[in-house]
N, C-alpha and C positions, 0 to 999 in steps of 0.2 A: 509824214504820218500825222502831223499836227492838224492838217486840214481834215483828215478822216475823223479824228477825235472831235474836233469842233463841229463837224457835220453831224456826227451821231449824237452829241450833246444837244445840238439844236433841234434835231429830229425828235429826240426824247422829250424836249420841252414842248414841241409842237403837239405831240400826242398827249402829253400830260394836260395841256390847256384844253384839249378836246375831250378830256375825260377817258382817254384810251390808255389806262394805266398799264395794262399788260403789254401793249406795244412799246410804251415808253421804257419799261423794264427790259424788254428784249433788246432794244437799241443800246442800252447801257451795258447789258451783260455781254453783248457782242464785243465790246472793248476788252472786258475781263477775260473772255474766252479766246481772244485772237491769238494766232500763232506768232504774230509779231510782238516783240517786246516793247512795251511803252515805259516811259519813266515811271518810277514808283509813285510819284506824287499824282500822276494822271490816274493811275489805277486806284489810289486812295480816294481821290475826289469822286471818282465814278462809283466806287463801292459805297461811299457815304451817301451818295445821292440815291442809289438803289435801296439802301436800307431805309432812308427817309420815306421813299415812296411806299415801300412795303408796310412800314409802320403806320403811315397815314391812311392807306387804302386797303389793307388786307389784314387777315389774322395770321399771316405767315411770319410769326415772330422768329422762329428758328432759322428761317432762311435769312432774315435780316441780321440775326445774330452772327451767322457764319460769315457774312460779308464784313461785318464790323470787326470780328476777331481777326480776319485776314488783314484788314486795314491796320489794326493795332500792331500786327507783326511787321508789316511793311514800314510803319512809321518809326519803328525802333532803329532802322538804318538811316533815318533822315534826322540830322542834328537840329534843324529848326522846326518850322511848321507848327508853331504853338497853337494857332486857332484850330487847325485840322486835328491835332492830337486831343485838344479839349473836346471838340465836337464828337470825336470817336469815343472818348471815355464816357461822355454824357449819354449818348445814344445807346452804347453798350450797357451802361448801368440800367437804362430803362428796359432794355431787352431782358436782362437778368431779373428785373422786377416782375415783368410780365410772365415769365416762366417759373417764378418762385425760387430763384437761385440766390439766396441771401449771401452766402460766403463769397462767391465771386463778385457779386455786386459791391459788397463792402471793399473788396480788394481793388477793384477798378476805381472806386471813388477815392480811396486813399492815394492811389497813383495820381489821380487828377489833382488832389490837394498838394501832393509833393511837387508836382510840376508847376503849379501856380506859385508855390512858396519860393521856388528857385528862379522864377522868370522875371523878377523885378517888381516894380510898384506902379506900373501903368494902370489906367482905369480898366482896360480890357482884362488884365490879369485879376484885378479885384472882383470884377463881375463874374468871371469864371469860378473864382474861389467861392463866391456867393452861391453859384449854381451847385457846386459839389457839396457845400455845407448843407444846402437845402435838401438835396437828395439823401445825404447821409443821415440827416435828422429823421427822415421818414423811415429809413431802414432800422435805425435804433429804436424808433417808436414801435415798429412791428415786432421787434424782439422784446418789447416791454421795458427797455432801458430809458425811462423817462428822464432821469438825471443826465444821462449821456446825450440825449436828444436836445435838452435845454442848453447844455454846454456848447454843442455844435451850432445851435441857432444863435447863441450869443457871439460866437466867432463870426458868423455871417453878419450879425448886426454891426459889429465893429468894422467890417469891410464896407458895409453900406454907409456907415458914418464917414469913413475915410474918403469915399467917392462923393460925399455930400449929396446923397439922394434920399430925401425924406420919404419918398414913395417906397424905396427899397428898405429903409428902416422900418416903415410901417408893415411891410411884408413879413419881416422877421419878428417884429413885436407881436403881430397877430398870431403868427405861427407858435410863438412861445405861449401866448394866452391859450391857444388850442390845446397844447400839451398839458398845461396846468389844469385846464378843465377836465381833461381825461384822467389826470392823476389825482383828482380832487380828494383831499383829506384834511384833517384838522392841522396837520403839521405844515402844510404849504399854503395856508390861508393868507398869511402876510405877503408871501411872494405873489400869490394870485392877485391880491388887491393892488400891489405895486405894478404888476403887468397891465392890469385894467387901466390904471391911471396913466401908465406910459403910453398905451395905445391912444387914449384920449388926448394926451399932450401932443403926440406926434401928428395925429390926424388934424388937430387944430392948427398946427404949424404949416400944413400944406395949403398953398394958395387955392381958393375956390375953383379957379379955372383948371388947375392941375388935378383937383379932386374929381372933376367931371371926366377927366381923361383916364381915370382908373376905377370904373364902376365895380370891378371884381373885388377890390379892396373894401369898397363901401359895403357891399353885400356881406363879405366875409366878416368884417369888423362888427357890423350890426347884428348878424346872426350869433356871433360869439358872445356879444354883450347880452343878448336875449337869453342864451343858454345860462349865462352867469346869473342873471337876476331871477330867472325861473327856478334855478337850483336853490336860490336863497328864499324862494317863495315871495319875492318882492315884485309883484305884478305891476305896482304903480310905477316903479322905475323902469320896468321892461316895456311898458306901453308905448312911450315915445319912440323907442327903437323899432317896435312893430309898425308904427305909423310911418316912420322913415323908410322902412323896407318896402312897405306896400306902395308908397309914393314912388320909390326908386324903380320898382318893377314896371309900374305904369309908364314912367318916363322912358325907361329902357326899351319897352315894347314900341313906344311911339317913335323913338329914334331909329330902332331897327327897321321899322316900316319905311321911314324916310330914306334910310340908307339903301334899301332895296330899290326904291324908286330912282335914286341917283344912279345905282348900278345899271338899271335898265336904260336910263337916259344916256349913260356913258357908252353902253353897248351900241345904241343907235348912232351916237356920234362917231364911233369907230367905223361903223359901216359907211356912214356918209363920207368920212375922210378917205376911205379906200376907193372912192369913185375916181376914175381917170379923167372925167370931164369937168372936174371941179375947178372953178375960177380961183385965182390967187387970193383975192380979198375974202371970198367966201371961206376958203381954206384957212386963212389966218384967223377969221372970226370963230370958226368951229374949233380950231386948235386952242384958242384962248379959253373958250368955254370948256373944252375938255380938261385943260390944266386947272381951271377953277374948280370943277367938280372933283377932280382927283385930289386936290388940296382939301376940299371939304370932307371927302371920305377919309383922308389921312388923319385929320383932326378928330373926326367923330369916332374913328376906330381905336383911338387911344394907343395902348402899348403895342397893338398889332402892327402899327405903322412904323415902329422903330426897328431898325436892323433888317436883316435879310430873312426872307420866308424860310430859307433852308435851316435857320437856327431853331425853328419850332421843334419841340420834342415830339409828342404824339398825342393821339386822342384815344389811347387804349383800344386800338383796332377799329375805331369808327372811321368812316370816310371823312374826307375833308369837309368841314362845315362852311356854311355861307359866311360872307363878310359880316362882322359884328356879332357872330354867334358864339363868342368865347369870352368868358369873364376872367380875363387874365389878372393875376395878382402882382406880377412883376414884369419888367421889360426883358427882352432877350439879353443874354443867353439863358436866363432863368425861365421866363415865359410861363411862370407857374399858374396852374389852375386848380382850384380846390374841387369844384364840381362843375359839370357842364351846365350851361345856362338853363336848360329845361329842368334839370334836377333842382337848381336853386329856385326857379319859379315855383315848382311844385312844393318845395320846402317852405317858401313864403306863404303859399296857400294853406299849408298845414299849420303854420304858426298862427295865421289869422283864425283858423278854426279852433285851435287850442285856446285862444284868448276870447273868442266869441261864444263858444259853447257854454261855459259856466255862467255867462250873462244872459243866456236864453236867446241869442241872436241866431236862431236856427235857420231862418231863410237864407241869410248870408252864408252861414256855414254850409248849407246844402249846395249852394252855388260853387263855393270854394272846393268842396269835396269832389264835385263833378269835374270841375276844371282841372284839379290836380291829378285825378285818376285818369282823365283823358290824356294829359301830358305824359304820364308814366306809361300808359299802355302803348302809346305811339313809340316811345323810346324802347320799350321791351321788344316790340316787333323788329326794330332796327338792330337790336342785339341778337336776334334770332329766336326770341322766346315767343313762339306762336302756339296754337292749340295742339299742333302735332309734336311739339317738344314737351315730352312728358317727364323728363328726368334730368338731373344735373349732368349726367355723363354725356348728354347730347349737346351741351354748351361748349363753345370755344373757350379754351382756358383763359385767353386774354380778355374775354367778356365777363368772366365770373365776378370780378370785383365790382364793375359798373352795374351788372345785373343785380348784385346784392344790394347796392345802394337803392336802386329803383324798387326792388321788391320790398325792402324794409319800409320805404316811404309808402308804398301801396298798402301794406299791412296797417300802418298807422292811420291812414285815411279810413280804412274799413273799421278799425278799432273805434275811431271817433264817431263813425256812422252808427255803429252798434250802440255806443253810449247815448247818442242823441235819440235814437229810436226807442231805447228803453226808457229814457226820461219821459218821452211823449206817450208811453204805453203802446207804441206801434210794434208789438211783439213779432208779428210776421215779418216785417221789414228787417227787424233786428236779427231774426233767424237767418234770413237770406244773406245778410252781410257777414254773419258769423260763419256760415257754411262756405262762403267765398274765401274767408281767411283760412278755414280748414283745408279747402281744396288746394290753395296755393302752398300751404305748408306740406301737404302730402306730396306735391310735385317736387318741391325743393326743400326737403327737410334739413339738409346740412346748412345751406345758405340761411334758412329762416329758423335755425335752431333756437336763437334767443326769443323768438316769438311764441314758442310752445307755452311758455309761462303766461304770456298775455292771453292766449287762446283759452287756456284752462281757467284763468281768472274770469274771462268774459263768459265762459260757460257757467261759472258760478253765479255771475251777476244775472244772467238770463234765468237760471233756475230759481234764484231768489225772487226775481221779478214776478214769476208766475206761481209763486207760493210753494215751490219744491225746496224747502229749507234743508232737508237732509242731503239732497243731491248738491245743493249749493255749497254746503260746508265741505263736502267731499272734494269738490273741484278747487275750492280755495286752498285746502290743505295740500292737494297735489301741486298747485301752483307754487306753494312755498318750497316744495322739494326741487322745483325746476329752475330755481334762480339762486345765485350767490349774492344778490343784492340785498343787503340788510334792510334797506328802505322798502323794497318790494315785498320781502318776507314779512315785515312788520305790518304793511298795509293789508296783505292777504290774511294775516292772522286777525286783524281788526274786522275784516269783512266776514270771516268765518265765525268770529265771536257774535256778530250781529245776527247771523243766520241761526246760530244756536239759541240766542236770546229769543228769536221769533218762534222757535219751536215751543218754548214756554215751560217745559217740564223741569223738574229739579235736576235731573241728570244733565240735561242740555245746558242749563244755567251754570252748573258746575264746570262743564267743559268750556263754556264761554269765559268764565273767570280764569281758568287755567291758561287760556290763550292770551287774554288781555293783560293779565298780571305782569308777566315778564316784559311786555312791550311798554306798559305804563312806567315801569321802573327806569327804563332807559330812554323815555320819549324826549328828554331834553338833550340827548346826545346827537340827535339827527339835525342835519342842516335844514334851516327853515322850520315852518310850523305845520307842514302837511300831516306828518305822522301824529303830532301832538293834537291837532284838531280832531282827527279820527278817533284817537284813543280817548280823549275827553268825552266825545259824544257817546261812545259805547259804554264807558265807565259810568256816565250819568244814567244811562238806561238801566244798567245793572243795579245801581244804587236805588233807583226807583222801585225795581222789583223787590228789593230788600226793605222797602218802606223808609229808607233813609232820605227823606224828602229834602231837607235843608242842604245836606251835603251834595246831593244830586244837583240841586239848583245852583250851588256854587260852582261845581265843575262845568255844568252846561253853560252858565253865564260866561265863564272864562273862555270856553271853547268858541262860543258864538262871537265874542269880541275879537278873538284872534282871526277867526274866519273872515269876518267883515273887514278887518284892518288889512290883512295880508293877502288873502286868497280871492275874495270877492266872488265866491261860488254861491250863486243865488239858491241853488237847490239845497245845498248843505245848510245854508242860513235858514231857509224855509223849514227844514226838518228840525233844526235846533229850536227855532221859535215855536213850532208846534209842540215839541216836548216841554219847553218852558211854559207854554200856555197851559198844558195839561197839569203841570206841577202847580202853577198859580191857582188853577181851579181846585186842585186837591187841598190847597192851603186856604181855600175860600176867599182868595184875593180876586174877586170877580172883575174889578175895574182893570187891573193889569192883565188878567186873562183875556178879556175882550180885546184890548188894544193889541196884545201880542198875536192873538189868533187871526185878527183881521189883516195884520201885516203879513203873516205867513200865507194866508189865503191869496192875497194879492200877488205874492211872489210865485206861488204854485200855479196860478192862472197864467201869469206871464210866461212860464216855462211849459205850459200845456201839460203839466204834471198831474194827471188824473188821480193816481193812487194817493199822492200827498193831499190833493184837494179833498178826496173822500175822508182821509184821516182828519184833516182840519175840521171839516164839516161835522164829523161825528163828535168831536170835542166841543164845537160850538153848540150843537144840539144839547149836550149835557149842561153847558153853561146857561142856555136859555131856560132849560127846565129848572135849574136851581134858582134862577131869578124870577121864574114865573112869567116870563115873556112869551105867552102862548102864540101870539101872531108871528113873532120872529122864529119861534121854534117850528111852527108848521111850514113857514116859507123855507126855512133851512132844511127841514127833512125832505121837502119836495125836491129841492136842488140836489141834496145828497143822494136821493133815490135815483135820480136821472144819471148822476155821475157813476153811481155804483152799477147800474144796469149797463151803462156804456163800457165800464171796466170789465164786467163779467162777459160781455159779448167779445171783447178783445181777447180775453183769456181763453174763451172757448175756441175762437179762431186759431189761436196759437197752438192749443192742445190738439186740434184737428189736423195740423200741418204734418207733412211727412218728415219734417226735420226735428220736431219736438223731442221725440224719444232719443234720437241720435245725439242731440245736444246735451240733454240732462243725464244720459246714461252714465253710471258711475264707473266708467272705463276710459282710460286715456286713449287718444287716437294712436293707432299702431302704424309706424312707418318703418321702411327699410332704409337704413342709412348706408352711405357709401364710405366704408372704413378706409379705403385706399385712395380716395379721391381728395386731393389736397386743396379743398376749397377754402379751408380756414386761412391758409397762407395767401391765396389769391385775393381774398376779401380784406385782408388785414390793412389797416390804415386809419388815420384820424377820423375820417368821415363815418366809418362803420361804428366806431367806438363812442361817438359823441352822444352824451346823455341829453336827450331833448327835454327831459323833465316835464312830460306832458301832464297837465292837471286833469284829473279824472274824478268822477263822482259815482256813487253807487246808491241806489235807493233800496230800501228794505221794507217790506210790508209785514207787519206783525200779524199773528194769528188772531182770529175773531175773539178768542177767549182771553185776550190780554188788552182790555179796554184802555188802560193807562198809556199804552204805546202801540196803538193799532196801526201806526205807520212809522216804522223806523227806517230812516233812509240815509241817503247820500253822504258817504264819508269821502272827503276829497283826497285825491292822490295827485302826484305830479311826477311821473317818471315815464320816460319813453318806453320802458319795458312794461307798461301796463295801460289799461284803459278801463276805468271803473264806471259803473253806471248804477243808477238808482234801481231799487227793486220794488 
């Protein structure tokens, strides 16, 4: 009977290599269903192989789970088989994860840890302990047990130290950094800084050649550092990491292309070597070349080349990916992956957009937005999200988590597109992007529930951009109700206060003060300076309306300095400068007013920011009138008129669009949520919770009867849950 088993195993491998997974599974299941009794270990190995095939190539998680549970029962009667037992525990844990069964997943992981604790101190034992600690940390994280997750990761780090693997140490150090970032609060700042330093120290200790063998760790570490510095609003320190990431993506794409070329060459060699009429010398030469290419691929593929293919966990229901298409974080049996390569590529594009947009690099941002969205749309199709899939219930349960990652990334690309188009006064394009966001949200309201706040805030920004200040304030206040983020709530209150200020009457000004006062009192409690710069800008505007010129100037001067030093948001700086220029003119300091306003106009031109240009030009006209510079005044008025006419045409086009009323309407988008559909659990995990801290801006144009602030704009924000733009 051994010959029968070997034959069926071999036939299954033959079908698998040909991509005929169904036939491969049938060959293996023939062993399990045979009337003849085989040794338990034969059945265990067969069932593990079936489960691996199902998890790699199908969404049939329950079928895989039943094979693994049967294997677990059979292994109880076998005293040894350490590797098989660990593999069964690991794959079964993954199945429970995919179906959302947390209690049995924790139970099987604790069994795995008990097994490794009693199995000695061999390296393989330590590696399996690392595997189970890694999975258990994720489970605890899903439950919100941050402290427990950190504790388990520390155990894994100790094991990695014992096996003297810096790469494995780096895996656990970055995982701990990830948890700390998710748990971010004032109480854990010291631990967070220590973990950042530990990651830097370990990464530097890894030899350069070895670093190149683990690109997954490079991407993971760099992205986490960017999240850290962005949260602190320290874009200067984040910038080198952005550059490193961008360079790494380009290098990785180049290597992936080279690998595919080698694979094709290897395939051609295999065909040549199969010829029966091949001469001995020719065969030897081809065999040597074949071995050389295989070695090249092994080195280029990093962790993937270590250990057996059967040790790979799974790809969350996706089919087996091509060689080099996985950014692994650790070697087998961990073989960890944070996100698929395409998601990481898209995330890097998004990060580049986030850093480029405040600097006015709109052309490059446009390319990155298009690149990222194309990547995401291709992956959504692979996950079964096509035009005919209109609801979350149509998705495979095992695809929900990954679909959530891609959908959230897609929303953030659209969010940034809306922000860019509003900055450039391309209101119709902003409408279209915002409607796309709304349509995705209506289709997948549970998965995209955190984005409802973003959408409401962007509706407010659009409404403010086109001069509908009452509607804008409504949507900002609604956005406050839709988030538990104190930072997001504060920024939306700031935006609403600006809209009320633009309305200009006494009641609206009072409402603005009511909104901004509480935020002003606690602005120093926020991490970074994003909230503070927004609050100082609005507070300065309100002090101007109260004719407290000197105090307004002090607040605005402080705010622009913080914005320039930490945020680098050119639009917000331009709006600060225009306001300060107006104040200088009100104080008859014409020399300073001229200098400030010219700087502001230069920035507004760089950003294609027409509303701010109109605002600056109107103040410059007043300056030239006061100085009696008739020539400059006439030239300035002519330019201002052209800009104003351009702006009015854009506003008219926006108001004529079929989307205009839908966006500004003072009603939230109504969706039907799926109360019994457990999407929250399926999506849970570190990736979904990461706060990207996206920096945003909002522009605000004041009503014509408020000459001292005819263009109030861009308050900077920095949170993945938002996208702000100028009005």
